[in-house]
N, C-alpha and C positions, 0 to 999 in steps of 0.2 A: 194192129194199128190201122186206122182207116186211111184211105188214100188221101183225103184232104189233110189229115194230120201229118202225113209223110211229106206232102207238098209244102206245108207251112214250115215244118222243121228244116227242110232242105233250103227253102227260100230264106229263112232266118239266118242260116249258117253260110250259105253260098252267096247270098246277095251282098253283104258287106265285104266279103273277100273279093268278089268280082268288081265291085265299085273301087276298092282300094287298088287292085291290080290295074284297072283302067286308068285311074288317076295317076298311078306311077308310070304307066306307059305313055301317057300324054304329057307328063311333067306338070300336072295341075295340082293345086292344093285345094282340097275340099273341106278341110277342117275349118269351121266358121271363124275361129279366132286366130287364124294364121297371119292376118295382117297386123295384129297388135304386137308391138315389140316384146311385150311381157310373155307372150306365148309362142312367138315365131322362132326363137332361138333357145338352145339349151344354155342354162346358166353355167358359166365356166368359173375358173378360179379368180378371174378378174372382172371388174365391172367399170364401165366408163360413165361419167356424169359430166354434162356440159353446164357451165354456169357463167353468168355475166356479172361484172362489177363495174362500178363507176370510178373514174379517176378524178380526184379533187385537184385543185390548182397547185397544192403543195406536193403532189405526186402520190398521196395516200390513196388506198383503195377503200371503197365502202360498198356494202350490199345495195343493190337496187331495190326500190320498193316493189311490191307485187303488182302494182298498177302498170308498171312498164312491161309491155309485152314484146316478144314472146318470152315465156318462162317455162321452166320445168321440161317436161317431155316434148312440148312443141318446139322449144328452143333446140333441144337435142336433135330432134328429127330434121329441123330446118338446117342446122349446121351440117349434119351428116349428108343431107341431100346436096347442099351447096358445095361441100368438099369433093363431091364426085364429078362436078362439072369441069369443063375445060378451062373456064375462067374463074376457078375457085377463089383465088385471093381477092378479086374484085367483088364477087358475090358475098363473101364472108365480111369484107369491109363494109359493104352496104347494109348488112344486117346489124353490125355494131353501130354504124352511123345512124340508122333508123331508130335504134334503141336509145341512143344519146339524144336525138331530136325529140323523141317521145318524152323522155325524162324532162328535158328543158321546157317543152310545151306544157306538161302537167305542172311543173314548178312555177312557170310564169302565170298560169291560170289559178294558182293557189290550191290546187288539188292535192299536192304533196309538199311536205316540208323537206328542206335539205339545201345544201350549198350548191352553187353552180358547178357543173362538171366540165372538165376539159375533154374527156373521152370516155368510151366504154370499152373494156377489154373482155374478150370471151376466152375462157379457159376450158380445157378438157382435162378433167381429173380422172386418173386411173387408180382404182383401189384394188389391191391384191387381197382377196378374201381368204386365200389359202394360208395366210401367215397370221401369227399371233404375236403382237398386235398387228392389225391390218396395216399394210404399207400403202401410203397415199402419195402420188406424185401428180404435179400439175404441169401442163404444157400450154403455153399461150397459143391460141388458135389465130386470133386477129385482134386488131384494135381499130376503132374508128371514132370520131374523125381523126385522121392522121394529123399529128401536131406539126 
């Protein structure tokens, strides 16, 4: 084996190992998808989903139209981030109130159809995937504006 080939094989094997050990020692994540929730955690036996619903004057709940932001993963990340702050209840209430105001603004402009809402509730649904059928539980995170 030529000297160049030995050097290339050694660098190919030792390089990634050295980079991984250096990242581990420095506490750094070098995997390019580490920041994405889909890749940053191992999937466990349960999953959490954050959802928002509108509250009608009679107390009934209705799904918010997709035009009311934030939705989906953005809502989930915003609620997680706000939940970790020292003023979590106020921040979470502001998110729900902003969603309510956005719904009412879009409704008044005629961009969406629907009844007026008195509030928006944000729920955290926990789904146990390890059971058959899956067990789902919902916990109220916040509501805004407060009645």
